[in-house]
C-alpha positions as CSV (number, residue, x, y, z in Angstrom):
1,M,25.4,-59.8,28.9
2,E,23.8,-56.9,28.3
3,T,20.8,-56.0,30.3
4,V,17.9,-54.8,28.5
5,S,15.3,-52.4,30.1
6,N,11.9,-52.2,29.7
7,T,11.7,-48.4,31.2
8,P,10.4,-46.5,28.4
9,E,12.1,-43.5,27.4
10,I,11.3,-40.1,28.5
11,T,11.1,-37.7,25.8
12,P,11.8,-34.0,26.0
13,R,7.9,-32.8,25.4
14,V,7.5,-35.6,28.4
15,Q,10.0,-33.9,30.8
16,M,9.0,-30.7,30.0
17,G,5.4,-32.0,31.6
18,L,7.0,-33.4,34.5
19,D,9.2,-30.3,35.1
20,R,6.3,-28.0,34.9
21,I,4.3,-30.5,37.1
22,Q,6.6,-30.1,40.0
23,R,7.5,-26.2,39.8
24,G,3.6,-25.9,40.6
25,R,3.9,-27.9,43.6
26,H,6.0,-25.0,44.8
27,Q,4.2,-21.6,43.7
28,E,0.8,-20.2,44.9
29,K,-2.1,-20.9,42.5
30,E,-3.6,-17.8,41.4
31,V,-6.9,-16.8,42.2
32,W,-9.7,-16.1,39.0
33,N,-11.9,-13.3,39.5
34,V,-13.2,-13.5,43.3
35,P,-16.4,-12.8,43.9
36,L,-18.4,-15.0,41.7
37,T,-21.9,-14.9,41.5
38,V,-24.5,-15.1,39.4
39,L,-27.4,-13.7,41.1
40,N,-29.2,-10.3,40.2
41,Q,-33.1,-9.3,40.4
42,E,-33.7,-11.5,37.0
43,T,-32.0,-14.5,38.0
44,K,-33.5,-14.5,42.0
45,G,-37.0,-15.8,40.2
46,M,-35.5,-18.3,37.8
47,A,-35.6,-22.1,39.4
48,L,-32.2,-23.4,41.3
49,V,-31.7,-25.5,39.4
50,K,-31.4,-23.0,35.9
51,R,-29.1,-20.4,38.3
52,K,-26.5,-23.5,39.4
53,A,-26.6,-24.3,35.4
54,L,-25.7,-20.4,34.3
55,A,-22.7,-20.7,37.4
56,I,-21.4,-23.5,35.3
57,R,-22.2,-21.7,31.9
58,K,-20.3,-18.8,33.9
59,V,-17.5,-20.8,34.9
60,L,-16.6,-22.4,31.7
61,T,-16.7,-19.3,29.5
62,E,-15.1,-17.4,31.7
63,M,-12.4,-19.4,33.8
64,P,-8.6,-19.3,32.2
65,V,-7.3,-21.1,29.1
66,R,-3.7,-21.8,28.9
67,I,-1.9,-23.9,26.6
68,E,1.8,-25.1,27.5
69,P,4.3,-25.4,24.9
70,Y,4.6,-29.2,25.0
71,E,0.5,-29.8,25.3
72,L,-0.9,-32.0,22.3
73,I,-3.9,-32.6,24.3
74,V,-4.7,-29.3,25.6
75,G,-7.6,-28.8,29.1
76,V,-6.6,-27.3,32.7
77,S,-9.0,-27.0,35.7
78,V,-9.6,-24.6,38.1
79,Q,-10.4,-27.0,40.4
80,N,-8.9,-29.8,42.7
81,S,-11.5,-30.1,45.2
82,V,-14.2,-29.2,47.5
83,G,-12.3,-25.7,49.4
84,S,-9.8,-25.5,47.2
85,L,-8.2,-21.8,46.0
86,T,-10.8,-21.2,43.2
87,P,-14.9,-20.6,44.6
88,F,-17.9,-21.5,42.6
89,P,-20.2,-18.6,41.9
90,E,-22.5,-18.4,44.2
91,Y,-26.3,-19.2,42.9
92,A,-28.2,-19.5,45.7
93,T,-30.1,-17.4,48.0
94,P,-29.1,-16.6,51.7
95,E,-32.7,-18.3,52.4
96,E,-32.1,-21.0,50.0
97,R,-28.8,-21.8,51.7
98,E,-30.8,-21.9,55.3
99,K,-33.1,-24.0,54.4
100,A,-30.1,-26.2,52.8
101,A,-27.9,-26.3,55.8
102,A,-31.3,-27.1,57.8
103,R,-31.6,-30.5,55.8
104,Y,-26.8,-30.4,56.2
105,T,-26.3,-29.6,53.0
106,G,-25.6,-27.0,50.4
107,T,-24.0,-25.4,47.9
108,Y,-21.2,-26.5,48.4
109,S,-22.6,-30.9,48.7
110,V,-21.3,-31.4,45.7
111,F,-22.6,-34.7,42.9
112,G,-19.6,-36.6,42.2
113,H,-17.2,-40.2,43.0
114,F,-19.7,-41.3,39.6
115,C,-18.4,-41.9,36.3
116,P,-20.5,-40.0,33.6
117,S,-21.7,-41.2,30.3
118,Y,-18.5,-40.8,28.5
119,P,-19.0,-43.0,25.7
120,K,-22.5,-41.6,24.8
121,L,-20.6,-38.3,24.2
122,L,-17.5,-39.8,22.7
123,R,-20.7,-41.9,20.7
124,L,-22.7,-39.0,19.7
125,G,-21.0,-36.0,19.8
126,L,-21.4,-33.0,21.7
127,G,-24.1,-31.2,19.1
128,A,-26.2,-34.2,19.2
129,L,-26.4,-34.6,22.8
130,R,-27.7,-30.8,22.7
131,R,-30.4,-31.8,19.9
132,E,-31.8,-34.5,21.9
133,A,-32.2,-32.3,25.2
134,E,-33.9,-29.8,22.9
135,E,-36.1,-31.9,21.5
136,R,-37.2,-33.6,25.0
137,L,-38.0,-29.9,26.0
138,S,-39.5,-29.1,23.0
139,A,-41.6,-32.0,23.2
140,R,-42.3,-31.1,26.8
141,K,-43.8,-27.9,26.2
142,R,-46.1,-29.1,23.7
143,T,-47.3,-31.6,25.5
144,G,-47.1,-30.0,28.9
145,G,-46.3,-31.6,32.1
146,A,-44.0,-31.3,35.6
147,K,-42.3,-27.4,34.7
148,E,-39.6,-28.8,37.0
149,E,-38.4,-31.4,34.3
150,E,-38.7,-28.2,31.7
151,D,-36.3,-26.2,34.2
152,W,-33.7,-29.4,34.1
153,L,-33.9,-29.8,30.7
154,E,-33.0,-25.8,30.2
155,A,-30.1,-25.8,32.9
156,V,-28.8,-29.2,30.6
157,L,-28.8,-26.8,27.7
158,L,-27.1,-24.0,29.7
159,S,-24.5,-26.9,30.9
160,L,-24.0,-27.8,27.6
161,G,-23.9,-24.8,25.8
162,G,-20.9,-23.5,28.9
163,L,-19.0,-27.1,27.4
164,R,-19.4,-25.9,24.2
165,D,-17.8,-22.1,24.1
166,F,-14.9,-23.6,26.9
167,M,-14.0,-26.0,24.1
168,L,-14.1,-23.0,21.0
169,R,-12.3,-20.9,23.4
170,Y,-9.2,-23.2,23.9
171,A,-9.6,-23.5,19.8
172,K,-9.0,-19.7,19.7
173,R,-6.8,-20.0,21.8
174,A,-4.3,-22.3,20.1
175,S,-5.2,-20.5,16.5
176,D,-4.1,-16.9,18.3
177,L,-0.7,-18.6,19.2
178,S,0.0,-20.2,16.1
179,E,-0.4,-17.0,14.8
180,N,1.8,-15.2,17.2
181,G,5.4,-16.1,16.7
182,A,5.4,-20.0,17.3
183,E,7.7,-22.2,15.7
184,P,6.7,-23.6,12.2
185,A,6.6,-27.2,14.0
186,R,4.8,-25.9,16.9
187,K,2.5,-24.0,14.7
188,E,1.2,-27.0,12.8
189,E,0.7,-28.7,16.2
190,L,-1.4,-25.6,17.8
191,I,-3.2,-25.5,14.4
192,E,-4.4,-29.0,14.7
193,I,-5.0,-28.7,18.5
194,A,-7.8,-26.1,17.3
195,R,-9.2,-27.8,14.2
196,I,-10.1,-30.6,16.7
197,A,-11.1,-28.5,19.6
198,R,-13.8,-27.4,16.7
199,T,-14.4,-30.2,15.7
200,V,-15.3,-32.4,19.1
201,S,-17.6,-28.7,20.5
202,H,-20.5,-29.9,17.7
203,E,-19.2,-33.3,15.9
204,P,-18.3,-37.0,17.8
205,P,-14.4,-37.7,17.8
206,H,-13.2,-39.1,14.3
207,S,-10.0,-40.5,15.4
208,F,-8.0,-41.9,18.6
209,R,-6.7,-38.5,19.3
210,E,-10.0,-36.5,18.8
211,A,-11.7,-38.2,21.4
212,L,-9.4,-38.3,23.8
213,Q,-9.4,-34.4,23.1
214,A,-13.2,-34.2,23.7
215,L,-12.8,-36.8,26.8
216,W,-10.4,-34.6,28.8
217,F,-12.6,-31.3,27.9
218,A,-15.8,-32.9,29.7
219,H,-13.6,-33.7,32.6
220,V,-11.7,-30.6,33.0
221,A,-15.4,-29.2,32.8
222,F,-16.4,-31.5,35.7
223,G,-13.7,-31.0,37.5
224,S,-13.6,-27.0,37.3
225,T,-17.3,-27.0,38.4
226,M,-17.8,-28.7,41.3
227,N,-18.2,-32.0,40.6
228,F,-15.6,-34.4,40.7
229,M,-16.0,-37.1,39.0
230,S,-14.1,-40.2,38.0
231,L,-12.6,-40.5,34.8
232,G,-13.2,-44.7,34.7
233,R,-12.0,-47.2,32.5
234,F,-9.9,-45.0,29.9
235,D,-10.4,-47.6,27.4
């Protein structure tokens, strides 16, 4: 009697990805653009939360973007864990770091092990999230109130702007690859990757694949900026 296996066949595309992961375990990781800082005479006068947002935006607008030949969902993190080879841009002054150390914390005391509101991102889209923050900031400026909330909303907009630019950088990378000698089948894939990246940079996803890409972009952005969040329930 013939035995039927329930193990799915590994396609050539998946095998290429598995081989790439295996090779990466035995290769020294590249260190990106060291040293990193957002501190200068202008930014030192900003609220700490805004300087942290500038550091987030710096990573997302400058970190390497890479698309492997086998990938359909794209995005590669430059961080793996606290203390990994790729540092986070310095955003706190020596006095602020000293004050934080006295409270047993610091710039590497990061927020993590929580599930972000990925459903809200997928439901509204990045553009709507930016508009929500802009409207709240405008209302806060009209009515007055705590400066800390105004600083926080401006930091939100800086961070979301960095995420948008990160997505658009992948759209450009895919578009460039599609125009540089890609085989016809891969060319069509790269054109679609670019389209999806542009779409989710400002609209909510309209398909399952667009939703996967939007979620992955956000997850990679968190992981690349010292925020080690759980992916949560993938469904």
